[in-house]
PDB file of N, CA, C and O in Angstrom, chain B, residues numbered from 101:
ATOM      1  N   UNK B 101      -8.341 -20.629   0.388  1.00  0.00           N
ATOM      2  CA  UNK B 101      -6.983 -20.274  -0.627  1.00  0.00           C
ATOM      3  C   UNK B 101      -8.641 -20.484  -2.006  1.00  0.00           C
ATOM      4  O   UNK B 101      -9.064 -21.591  -1.672  1.00  0.00           O
ATOM      5  N   UNK B 102      -9.287 -20.140  -2.820  1.00  0.00           N
ATOM      6  CA  UNK B 102     -10.012 -20.611  -3.873  1.00  0.00           C
ATOM      7  C   UNK B 102      -9.033 -20.805  -4.582  1.00  0.00           C
ATOM      8  O   UNK B 102      -8.879 -21.975  -4.934  1.00  0.00           O
ATOM      9  N   UNK B 103      -7.637 -19.408  -5.243  1.00  0.00           N
ATOM     10  CA  UNK B 103      -7.382 -19.872  -6.514  1.00  0.00           C
ATOM     11  C   UNK B 103      -5.209 -20.154  -5.691  1.00  0.00           C
ATOM     12  O   UNK B 103      -4.564 -20.038  -4.649  1.00  0.00           O
ATOM     13  N   UNK B 104      -5.059 -20.553  -7.153  1.00  0.00           N
ATOM     14  CA  UNK B 104      -3.512 -21.002  -6.196  1.00  0.00           C
ATOM     15  C   UNK B 104      -2.357 -20.014  -6.493  1.00  0.00           C
ATOM     16  O   UNK B 104      -1.951 -19.701  -7.612  1.00  0.00           O
ATOM     17  N   UNK B 105      -1.993 -19.668  -5.542  1.00  0.00           N
ATOM     18  CA  UNK B 105      -0.731 -18.360  -5.692  1.00  0.00           C
ATOM     19  C   UNK B 105       0.397 -18.630  -6.807  1.00  0.00           C
ATOM     20  O   UNK B 105       1.135 -19.530  -6.405  1.00  0.00           O
ATOM     21  N   UNK B 106       0.751 -18.186  -7.985  1.00  0.00           N
ATOM     22  CA  UNK B 106       1.834 -18.765  -8.510  1.00  0.00           C
ATOM     23  C   UNK B 106       2.873 -17.829  -7.474  1.00  0.00           C
ATOM     24  O   UNK B 106       2.513 -16.775  -6.950  1.00  0.00           O
ATOM     25  N   UNK B 107       4.111 -18.399  -7.320  1.00  0.00           N
ATOM     26  CA  UNK B 107       5.366 -17.969  -6.715  1.00  0.00           C
ATOM     27  C   UNK B 107       6.313 -16.855  -7.346  1.00  0.00           C
ATOM     28  O   UNK B 107       6.990 -15.846  -7.148  1.00  0.00           O
ATOM     29  N   UNK B 108       5.668 -18.172  -8.612  1.00  0.00           N
ATOM     30  CA  UNK B 108       7.903 -17.691  -9.102  1.00  0.00           C
ATOM     31  C   UNK B 108       6.771 -17.353 -10.594  1.00  0.00           C
ATOM     32  O   UNK B 108       6.798 -18.437 -11.177  1.00  0.00           O
ATOM     33  N   UNK B 109       5.880 -16.437 -11.393  1.00  0.00           N
ATOM     34  CA  UNK B 109       5.563 -15.269 -12.144  1.00  0.00           C
ATOM     35  C   UNK B 109       6.646 -15.915 -13.298  1.00  0.00           C
ATOM     36  O   UNK B 109       7.852 -15.674 -13.343  1.00  0.00           O
ATOM     37  N   UNK B 110       5.639 -17.076 -14.498  1.00  0.00           N
ATOM     38  CA  UNK B 110       6.643 -17.485 -15.351  1.00  0.00           C
ATOM     39  C   UNK B 110       6.803 -18.854 -15.130  1.00  0.00           C
ATOM     40  O   UNK B 110       6.271 -19.765 -15.766  1.00  0.00           O
ATOM     41  N   UNK B 111       7.323 -18.912 -14.492  1.00  0.00           N
ATOM     42  CA  UNK B 111       8.209 -20.631 -13.507  1.00  0.00           C
ATOM     43  C   UNK B 111       9.663 -19.668 -14.382  1.00  0.00           C
ATOM     44  O   UNK B 111      10.012 -19.857 -15.547  1.00  0.00           O
ATOM     45  N   UNK B 112      10.050 -19.042 -13.772  1.00  0.00           N
ATOM     46  CA  UNK B 112      11.727 -18.562 -14.344  1.00  0.00           C
ATOM     47  C   UNK B 112      12.194 -17.068 -13.832  1.00  0.00           C
ATOM     48  O   UNK B 112      12.104 -15.896 -14.199  1.00  0.00           O
ATOM     49  N   UNK B 113      12.622 -17.665 -13.000  1.00  0.00           N
ATOM     50  CA  UNK B 113      13.447 -17.014 -12.925  1.00  0.00           C
ATOM     51  C   UNK B 113      14.941 -15.293 -13.488  1.00  0.00           C
ATOM     52  O   UNK B 113      15.529 -14.457 -12.803  1.00  0.00           O
ATOM     53  N   UNK B 114      14.912 -15.573 -14.884  1.00  0.00           N
ATOM     54  CA  UNK B 114      14.941 -15.084 -15.903  1.00  0.00           C
ATOM     55  C   UNK B 114      14.639 -13.636 -15.986  1.00  0.00           C
ATOM     56  O   UNK B 114      13.475 -13.235 -15.947  1.00  0.00           O
ATOM     57  N   UNK B 115      15.639 -12.854 -16.098  1.00  0.00           N
ATOM     58  CA  UNK B 115      15.080 -11.732 -16.171  1.00  0.00           C
ATOM     59  C   UNK B 115      16.511 -10.552 -17.660  1.00  0.00           C
ATOM     60  O   UNK B 115      17.740 -10.498 -17.620  1.00  0.00           O
ATOM     61  N   UNK B 116      15.824 -10.079 -18.373  1.00  0.00           N
ATOM     62  CA  UNK B 116      16.837  -9.604 -19.172  1.00  0.00           C
ATOM     63  C   UNK B 116      18.242  -8.414 -18.572  1.00  0.00           C
ATOM     64  O   UNK B 116      19.428  -8.212 -18.830  1.00  0.00           O
ATOM     65  N   UNK B 117      17.310  -7.942 -17.768  1.00  0.00           N
ATOM     66  CA  UNK B 117      18.148  -6.966 -17.182  1.00  0.00           C
ATOM     67  C   UNK B 117      18.087  -6.962 -15.000  1.00  0.00           C
ATOM     68  O   UNK B 117      17.251  -7.383 -14.199  1.00  0.00           O
ATOM     69  N   UNK B 118      19.523  -6.214 -14.831  1.00  0.00           N
ATOM     70  CA  UNK B 118      19.193  -5.837 -13.302  1.00  0.00           C
ATOM     71  C   UNK B 118      17.920  -5.797 -12.967  1.00  0.00           C
ATOM     72  O   UNK B 118      17.097  -6.703 -12.837  1.00  0.00           O
ATOM     73  N   UNK B 119      17.824  -4.419 -12.813  1.00  0.00           N
ATOM     74  CA  UNK B 119      16.437  -3.748 -13.222  1.00  0.00           C
ATOM     75  C   UNK B 119      14.822  -4.102 -12.977  1.00  0.00           C
ATOM     76  O   UNK B 119      14.069  -3.384 -12.319  1.00  0.00           O
ATOM     77  N   UNK B 120      14.421  -5.392 -13.659  1.00  0.00           N
ATOM     78  CA  UNK B 120      13.832  -6.427 -14.442  1.00  0.00           C
ATOM     79  C   UNK B 120      13.870  -7.679 -13.167  1.00  0.00           C
ATOM     80  O   UNK B 120      12.866  -8.138 -12.622  1.00  0.00           O
ATOM     81  N   UNK B 121      15.488  -8.125 -12.839  1.00  0.00           N
ATOM     82  CA  UNK B 121      15.259  -8.731 -11.848  1.00  0.00           C
ATOM     83  C   UNK B 121      14.911  -8.433  -9.935  1.00  0.00           C
ATOM     84  O   UNK B 121      14.566  -9.091  -8.953  1.00  0.00           O
ATOM     85  N   UNK B 122      15.360  -6.710 -10.368  1.00  0.00           N
ATOM     86  CA  UNK B 122      14.933  -6.282  -8.847  1.00  0.00           C
ATOM     87  C   UNK B 122      13.353  -6.401  -8.497  1.00  0.00           C
ATOM     88  O   UNK B 122      12.712  -6.651  -7.477  1.00  0.00           O
ATOM     89  N   UNK B 123      13.067  -6.123  -9.744  1.00  0.00           N
ATOM     90  CA  UNK B 123      11.673  -5.482  -9.995  1.00  0.00           C
ATOM     91  C   UNK B 123      10.339  -7.066  -9.327  1.00  0.00           C
ATOM     92  O   UNK B 123       9.529  -7.186  -8.407  1.00  0.00           O
ATOM     93  N   UNK B 124      10.888  -8.026 -10.588  1.00  0.00           N
ATOM     94  CA  UNK B 124      10.361  -9.699  -9.959  1.00  0.00           C
ATOM     95  C   UNK B 124      10.984  -9.924  -9.191  1.00  0.00           C
ATOM     96  O   UNK B 124      11.620 -10.881  -9.630  1.00  0.00           O
ATOM     97  N   UNK B 125      11.544  -9.599  -7.611  1.00  0.00           N
ATOM     98  CA  UNK B 125      12.850  -9.651  -6.873  1.00  0.00           C
ATOM     99  C   UNK B 125      11.009  -9.216  -5.756  1.00  0.00           C
ATOM    100  O   UNK B 125      10.529  -9.705  -4.733  1.00  0.00           O
ATOM    101  N   UNK B 126      10.651  -8.330  -6.513  1.00  0.00           N
ATOM    102  CA  UNK B 126       9.748  -7.189  -5.238  1.00  0.00           C
ATOM    103  C   UNK B 126       7.935  -7.943  -5.135  1.00  0.00           C
ATOM    104  O   UNK B 126       7.095  -8.262  -4.295  1.00  0.00           O
ATOM    105  N   UNK B 127       8.109  -7.916  -6.345  1.00  0.00           N
ATOM    106  CA  UNK B 127       6.680  -8.856  -6.571  1.00  0.00           C
ATOM    107  C   UNK B 127       6.761 -10.709  -6.102  1.00  0.00           C
ATOM    108  O   UNK B 127       5.708 -11.325  -5.940  1.00  0.00           O
ATOM    109  N   UNK B 128       7.896 -11.287  -5.961  1.00  0.00           N
ATOM    110  CA  UNK B 128       7.750 -12.472  -5.532  1.00  0.00           C
ATOM    111  C   UNK B 128       7.475 -12.029  -4.051  1.00  0.00           C
ATOM    112  O   UNK B 128       6.425 -12.283  -3.462  1.00  0.00           O
ATOM    113  N   UNK B 129       8.901 -11.096  -3.324  1.00  0.00           N
ATOM    114  CA  UNK B 129       8.028 -10.891  -1.802  1.00  0.00           C
ATOM    115  C   UNK B 129       6.468 -10.491  -1.316  1.00  0.00           C
ATOM    116  O   UNK B 129       5.967 -10.669  -0.206  1.00  0.00           O
ATOM    117  N   UNK B 130       6.056 -10.079  -2.139  1.00  0.00           N
ATOM    118  CA  UNK B 130       4.873  -9.467  -2.096  1.00  0.00           C
ATOM    119  C   UNK B 130       4.358 -10.649  -2.377  1.00  0.00           C
ATOM    120  O   UNK B 130       3.197 -10.534  -1.984  1.00  0.00           O
ATOM    121  N   UNK B 131       4.532 -12.134  -2.976  1.00  0.00           N
ATOM    122  CA  UNK B 131       2.612 -13.071  -3.605  1.00  0.00           C
ATOM    123  C   UNK B 131       3.837 -13.726  -2.195  1.00  0.00           C
ATOM    124  O   UNK B 131       3.044 -13.974  -1.287  1.00  0.00           O
ATOM    125  N   UNK B 132       4.898 -13.988  -1.798  1.00  0.00           N
ATOM    126  CA  UNK B 132       5.440 -14.156  -0.500  1.00  0.00           C
ATOM    127  C   UNK B 132       3.931 -14.107   0.210  1.00  0.00           C
ATOM    128  O   UNK B 132       2.939 -14.809   0.016  1.00  0.00           O
ATOM    129  N   UNK B 133       4.154 -13.056   1.059  1.00  0.00           N
ATOM    130  CA  UNK B 133       2.835 -12.273   1.674  1.00  0.00           C
ATOM    131  C   UNK B 133       1.886 -12.616   1.473  1.00  0.00           C
ATOM    132  O   UNK B 133       1.091 -13.113   2.271  1.00  0.00           O
ATOM    133  N   UNK B 134       1.722 -12.376   0.072  1.00  0.00           N
ATOM    134  CA  UNK B 134      -0.203 -13.206   0.024  1.00  0.00           C
ATOM    135  C   UNK B 134      -0.862 -14.288   0.139  1.00  0.00           C
ATOM    136  O   UNK B 134      -2.030 -14.667   0.207  1.00  0.00           O
ATOM    137  N   UNK B 135       0.669 -14.882   0.146  1.00  0.00           N
ATOM    138  CA  UNK B 135       0.838 -16.343   0.146  1.00  0.00           C
ATOM    139  C   UNK B 135       0.177 -17.353   1.691  1.00  0.00           C
ATOM    140  O   UNK B 135      -0.530 -18.352   1.822  1.00  0.00           O
ATOM    141  N   UNK B 136       1.196 -15.995   3.031  1.00  0.00           N
ATOM    142  CA  UNK B 136       1.001 -16.006   3.472  1.00  0.00           C
ATOM    143  C   UNK B 136      -0.381 -15.534   4.897  1.00  0.00           C
ATOM    144  O   UNK B 136      -0.974 -16.004   5.868  1.00  0.00           O
ATOM    145  N   UNK B 137      -0.238 -14.327   4.081  1.00  0.00           N
ATOM    146  CA  UNK B 137      -1.806 -14.149   4.513  1.00  0.00           C
ATOM    147  C   UNK B 137      -2.743 -13.546   3.740  1.00  0.00           C
ATOM    148  O   UNK B 137      -2.913 -12.369   3.423  1.00  0.00           O
ATOM    149  N   UNK B 138      -3.680 -15.171   3.334  1.00  0.00           N
ATOM    150  CA  UNK B 138      -4.497 -14.971   2.104  1.00  0.00           C
ATOM    151  C   UNK B 138      -5.791 -14.067   2.380  1.00  0.00           C
ATOM    152  O   UNK B 138      -6.516 -13.703   1.454  1.00  0.00           O
ATOM    153  N   UNK B 139      -5.908 -13.900   3.039  1.00  0.00           N
ATOM    154  CA  UNK B 139      -7.542 -12.775   3.514  1.00  0.00           C
ATOM    155  C   UNK B 139      -6.318 -11.290   2.692  1.00  0.00           C
ATOM    156  O   UNK B 139      -5.130 -10.997   2.555  1.00  0.00           O
ATOM    157  N   UNK B 140      -7.676 -10.815   2.383  1.00  0.00           N
ATOM    158  CA  UNK B 140      -6.569  -9.553   1.678  1.00  0.00           C
ATOM    159  C   UNK B 140      -7.386  -7.712   2.750  1.00  0.00           C
ATOM    160  O   UNK B 140      -6.797  -6.638   2.873  1.00  0.00           O
ATOM    161  N   UNK B 141      -9.136  -8.166   3.406  1.00  0.00           N
ATOM    162  CA  UNK B 141      -8.480  -7.754   4.244  1.00  0.00           C
ATOM    163  C   UNK B 141      -7.879  -7.715   5.646  1.00  0.00           C
ATOM    164  O   UNK B 141      -8.086  -7.099   6.691  1.00  0.00           O
ATOM    165  N   UNK B 142      -7.308  -8.352   5.341  1.00  0.00           N
ATOM    166  CA  UNK B 142      -6.029  -8.546   6.607  1.00  0.00           C
ATOM    167  C   UNK B 142      -5.029  -7.758   6.327  1.00  0.00           C
ATOM    168  O   UNK B 142      -4.597  -6.710   6.807  1.00  0.00           O
ATOM    169  N   UNK B 143      -4.731  -8.460   5.449  1.00  0.00           N
ATOM    170  CA  UNK B 143      -3.521  -7.516   4.695  1.00  0.00           C
ATOM    171  C   UNK B 143      -3.840  -6.105   4.837  1.00  0.00           C
ATOM    172  O   UNK B 143      -3.602  -5.532   5.899  1.00  0.00           O
ATOM    173  N   UNK B 144      -4.320  -5.549   3.923  1.00  0.00           N
ATOM    174  CA  UNK B 144      -4.714  -4.168   4.232  1.00  0.00           C
ATOM    175  C   UNK B 144      -5.004  -3.558   5.941  1.00  0.00           C
ATOM    176  O   UNK B 144      -4.130  -2.804   6.368  1.00  0.00           O
ATOM    177  N   UNK B 145      -6.143  -3.863   6.839  1.00  0.00           N
ATOM    178  CA  UNK B 145      -6.065  -4.131   8.836  1.00  0.00           C
ATOM    179  C   UNK B 145      -4.031  -3.593   8.997  1.00  0.00           C
ATOM    180  O   UNK B 145      -3.438  -2.732   9.648  1.00  0.00           O
ATOM    181  N   UNK B 146      -3.446  -5.067   7.648  1.00  0.00           N
ATOM    182  CA  UNK B 146      -2.050  -4.633   9.294  1.00  0.00           C
ATOM    183  C   UNK B 146      -1.111  -4.053   8.598  1.00  0.00           C
ATOM    184  O   UNK B 146       0.010  -4.097   9.105  1.00  0.00           O
ATOM    185  N   UNK B 147      -1.250  -3.373   7.314  1.00  0.00           N
ATOM    186  CA  UNK B 147      -0.571  -2.266   6.858  1.00  0.00           C
ATOM    187  C   UNK B 147      -0.249  -1.575   7.270  1.00  0.00           C
ATOM    188  O   UNK B 147       0.925  -1.521   7.636  1.00  0.00           O
ATOM    189  N   UNK B 148      -1.328  -0.395   7.500  1.00  0.00           N
ATOM    190  CA  UNK B 148      -0.836   0.520   8.307  1.00  0.00           C
ATOM    191  C   UNK B 148       0.172   0.013  10.177  1.00  0.00           C
ATOM    192  O   UNK B 148       0.207   0.928  10.999  1.00  0.00           O
ATOM    193  N   UNK B 149       0.572  -0.802  10.420  1.00  0.00           N
ATOM    194  CA  UNK B 149       0.962  -1.489  11.750  1.00  0.00           C
ATOM    195  C   UNK B 149       2.105  -1.479  11.032  1.00  0.00           C
ATOM    196  O   UNK B 149       2.925  -0.745  11.584  1.00  0.00           O
ATOM    197  N   UNK B 150       2.727  -2.221   9.544  1.00  0.00           N
ATOM    198  CA  UNK B 150       4.000  -2.369   9.393  1.00  0.00           C
ATOM    199  C   UNK B 150       4.544  -1.403   8.883  1.00  0.00           C
ATOM    200  O   UNK B 150       5.641  -1.090   9.343  1.00  0.00           O
ATOM    201  N   UNK B 151       3.832  -0.405   7.491  1.00  0.00           N
ATOM    202  CA  UNK B 151       3.988   1.212   7.656  1.00  0.00           C
ATOM    203  C   UNK B 151       4.589   2.372   8.357  1.00  0.00           C
ATOM    204  O   UNK B 151       4.860   3.565   8.220  1.00  0.00           O
ATOM    205  N   UNK B 152       4.641   1.522   9.061  1.00  0.00           N
ATOM    206  CA  UNK B 152       5.418   2.682  10.453  1.00  0.00           C
ATOM    207  C   UNK B 152       6.205   2.402  11.286  1.00  0.00           C
ATOM    208  O   UNK B 152       6.532   3.224  12.143  1.00  0.00           O
ATOM    209  N   UNK B 153       6.869   0.754  11.221  1.00  0.00           N
ATOM    210  CA  UNK B 153       7.372   0.556  11.999  1.00  0.00           C
ATOM    211  C   UNK B 153       8.471  -0.223  10.997  1.00  0.00           C
ATOM    212  O   UNK B 153       8.559  -1.185  10.234  1.00  0.00           O
ATOM    213  N   UNK B 154       9.321   1.002  11.608  1.00  0.00           N
ATOM    214  CA  UNK B 154      11.357   0.673  10.872  1.00  0.00           C
ATOM    215  C   UNK B 154      11.379  -0.752  10.978  1.00  0.00           C
ATOM    216  O   UNK B 154      10.936  -1.450  10.067  1.00  0.00           O
ATOM    217  N   UNK B 155      11.984  -1.354  12.287  1.00  0.00           N
ATOM    218  CA  UNK B 155      11.957  -2.643  12.176  1.00  0.00           C
ATOM    219  C   UNK B 155      11.275  -3.569  10.612  1.00  0.00           C
ATOM    220  O   UNK B 155      11.911  -4.137   9.724  1.00  0.00           O
ATOM    221  N   UNK B 156      10.129  -3.440  10.745  1.00  0.00           N
ATOM    222  CA  UNK B 156       9.493  -4.397   9.661  1.00  0.00           C
ATOM    223  C   UNK B 156       9.612  -4.014   8.363  1.00  0.00           C
ATOM    224  O   UNK B 156       9.505  -4.829   7.447  1.00  0.00           O
ATOM    225  N   UNK B 157       9.958  -2.121   8.078  1.00  0.00           N
ATOM    226  CA  UNK B 157      10.741  -2.594   7.057  1.00  0.00           C
ATOM    227  C   UNK B 157      11.552  -3.120   6.237  1.00  0.00           C
ATOM    228  O   UNK B 157      11.605  -3.575   5.095  1.00  0.00           O
ATOM    229  N   UNK B 158      12.288  -2.894   7.314  1.00  0.00           N
ATOM    230  CA  UNK B 158      13.971  -3.350   7.734  1.00  0.00           C
ATOM    231  C   UNK B 158      14.107  -4.842   7.014  1.00  0.00           C
ATOM    232  O   UNK B 158      14.987  -5.355   6.322  1.00  0.00           O
ATOM    233  N   UNK B 159      12.903  -5.265   7.475  1.00  0.00           N
ATOM    234  CA  UNK B 159      12.414  -7.769   7.442  1.00  0.00           C
ATOM    235  C   UNK B 159      12.300  -6.960   5.891  1.00  0.00           C
ATOM    236  O   UNK B 159      13.274  -6.964   5.139  1.00  0.00           O
ATOM    237  N   UNK B 160      10.854  -6.195   5.468  1.00  0.00           N
ATOM    238  CA  UNK B 160      10.549  -5.867   4.176  1.00  0.00           C
ATOM    239  C   UNK B 160      11.984  -6.030   3.616  1.00  0.00           C
ATOM    240  O   UNK B 160      12.343  -7.098   3.121  1.00  0.00           O
ATOM    241  N   UNK B 161      12.523  -5.314   3.673  1.00  0.00           N
ATOM    242  CA  UNK B 161      13.769  -4.720   3.029  1.00  0.00           C
ATOM    243  C   UNK B 161      14.445  -5.939   2.323  1.00  0.00           C
ATOM    244  O   UNK B 161      14.840  -6.049   1.162  1.00  0.00           O
ATOM    245  N   UNK B 162      14.459  -6.750   3.280  1.00  0.00           N
ATOM    246  CA  UNK B 162      15.556  -7.850   3.902  1.00  0.00           C
ATOM    247  C   UNK B 162      15.670  -9.072   2.911  1.00  0.00           C
ATOM    248  O   UNK B 162      16.641  -9.567   2.339  1.00  0.00           O
ATOM    249  N   UNK B 163      13.932  -9.467   2.916  1.00  0.00           N
ATOM    250  CA  UNK B 163      13.042 -10.240   1.824  1.00  0.00           C
ATOM    251  C   UNK B 163      13.380  -9.460   0.999  1.00  0.00           C
ATOM    252  O   UNK B 163      14.608  -9.541   1.008  1.00  0.00           O
ATOM    253  N   UNK B 164      13.152  -8.889   0.424  1.00  0.00           N
ATOM    254  CA  UNK B 164      13.213  -8.568  -1.014  1.00  0.00           C
ATOM    255  C   UNK B 164      14.751  -8.823  -1.461  1.00  0.00           C
ATOM    256  O   UNK B 164      14.691  -8.968  -2.682  1.00  0.00           O
ATOM    257  N   UNK B 165      15.943  -8.931  -1.093  1.00  0.00           N
ATOM    258  CA  UNK B 165      17.394  -8.362  -1.500  1.00  0.00           C
ATOM    259  C   UNK B 165      17.758 -10.289  -1.474  1.00  0.00           C
ATOM    260  O   UNK B 165      18.626 -10.948  -2.047  1.00  0.00           O
ATOM    261  N   UNK B 166      16.519 -10.720  -0.438  1.00  0.00           N
ATOM    262  CA  UNK B 166      16.805 -12.203  -0.609  1.00  0.00           C
ATOM    263  C   UNK B 166      16.449 -12.841  -1.922  1.00  0.00           C
ATOM    264  O   UNK B 166      17.325 -13.332  -2.634  1.00  0.00           O
ATOM    265  N   UNK B 167      15.128 -12.843  -2.267  1.00  0.00           N
ATOM    266  CA  UNK B 167      14.776 -12.574  -3.357  1.00  0.00           C
ATOM    267  C   UNK B 167      15.875 -12.246  -4.871  1.00  0.00           C
ATOM    268  O   UNK B 167      16.128 -13.063  -5.756  1.00  0.00           O
ATOM    269  N   UNK B 168      16.167 -11.395  -4.814  1.00  0.00           N
ATOM    270  CA  UNK B 168      16.839 -10.336  -5.725  1.00  0.00           C
ATOM    271  C   UNK B 168      18.269 -11.292  -5.574  1.00  0.00           C
ATOM    272  O   UNK B 168      18.613 -11.931  -6.569  1.00  0.00           O
ATOM    273  N   UNK B 169      18.904 -11.360  -4.607  1.00  0.00           N
ATOM    274  CA  UNK B 169      20.313 -12.467  -4.613  1.00  0.00           C
ATOM    275  C   UNK B 169      19.860 -13.897  -5.119  1.00  0.00           C
ATOM    276  O   UNK B 169      20.834 -14.509  -5.558  1.00  0.00           O
ATOM    277  N   UNK B 170      19.084 -14.371  -5.167  1.00  0.00           N
ATOM    278  CA  UNK B 170      18.896 -15.810  -6.012  1.00  0.00           C
ATOM    279  C   UNK B 170      18.503 -14.988  -7.678  1.00  0.00           C
ATOM    280  O   UNK B 170      19.413 -15.107  -8.498  1.00  0.00           O
ATOM    281  N   UNK B 171      17.814 -14.561  -7.941  1.00  0.00           N
ATOM    282  CA  UNK B 171      17.255 -13.750  -9.425  1.00  0.00           C
ATOM    283  C   UNK B 171      18.653 -13.578  -9.956  1.00  0.00           C
ATOM    284  O   UNK B 171      18.825 -13.837 -11.147  1.00  0.00           O
ATOM    285  N   UNK B 172      19.795 -13.129  -9.146  1.00  0.00           N
ATOM    286  CA  UNK B 172      20.952 -12.454  -9.817  1.00  0.00           C
ATOM    287  C   UNK B 172      21.726 -13.581  -9.719  1.00  0.00           C
ATOM    288  O   UNK B 172      22.370 -13.881 -10.725  1.00  0.00           O
ATOM    289  N   UNK B 173      21.791 -14.070  -9.037  1.00  0.00           N
ATOM    290  CA  UNK B 173      22.617 -15.716  -9.035  1.00  0.00           C
ATOM    291  C   UNK B 173      22.190 -16.027 -10.300  1.00  0.00           C
ATOM    292  O   UNK B 173      22.815 -15.663 -11.296  1.00  0.00           O
ATOM    293  N   UNK B 174      20.981 -16.793 -10.358  1.00  0.00           N
ATOM    294  CA  UNK B 174      20.412 -17.099 -11.768  1.00  0.00           C
ATOM    295  C   UNK B 174      20.810 -17.064 -12.623  1.00  0.00           C
ATOM    296  O   UNK B 174      20.986 -18.049 -13.340  1.00  0.00           O
ATOM    297  N   UNK B 175      21.186 -15.650 -12.959  1.00  0.00           N
ATOM    298  CA  UNK B 175      21.261 -14.662 -14.230  1.00  0.00           C
ATOM    299  C   UNK B 175      22.227 -14.055 -14.314  1.00  0.00           C
ATOM    300  O   UNK B 175      22.263 -13.087 -15.074  1.00  0.00           O
ATOM    301  N   UNK B 176      23.825 -14.595 -13.219  1.00  0.00           N
ATOM    302  CA  UNK B 176      25.301 -13.839 -13.245  1.00  0.00           C
ATOM    303  C   UNK B 176      25.298 -12.855 -13.465  1.00  0.00           C
ATOM    304  O   UNK B 176      26.152 -12.471 -14.264  1.00  0.00           O
ATOM    305  N   UNK B 177      24.393 -11.917 -12.925  1.00  0.00           N
ATOM    306  CA  UNK B 177      23.887  -9.701 -13.185  1.00  0.00           C
ATOM    307  C   UNK B 177      25.440 -10.513 -12.262  1.00  0.00           C
ATOM    308  O   UNK B 177      25.907  -9.390 -12.078  1.00  0.00           O
ATOM    309  N   UNK B 178      26.258 -11.228 -11.756  1.00  0.00           N
ATOM    310  CA  UNK B 178      27.645 -10.365 -10.169  1.00  0.00           C
ATOM    311  C   UNK B 178      28.581 -10.453 -11.446  1.00  0.00           C
ATOM    312  O   UNK B 178      29.777 -10.246 -11.241  1.00  0.00           O
ATOM    313  N   UNK B 179      28.116 -10.779 -12.935  1.00  0.00           N
ATOM    314  CA  UNK B 179      29.819 -11.900 -13.009  1.00  0.00           C
ATOM    315  C   UNK B 179      30.906 -10.413 -13.856  1.00  0.00           C
ATOM    316  O   UNK B 179      32.094 -10.593 -14.126  1.00  0.00           O
TER     317      UNK B 179
END
């Protein structure tokens, strides 16, 4: 990979709202996938495979949920 992938945008988990936190969680999950498979052509080729696999889609949701739980804790959204 020629450029470094920034896994925590703006180097902060702090967000103004829970909605922004959820959006950040999705972005962070996508960045993790990009880091894991840096070749865009391969990611594009694999997209139809996981798009039709319920277990893979559930796994993606779980990944986003874990990212959001971390962000929510950093922001005290559960107060």
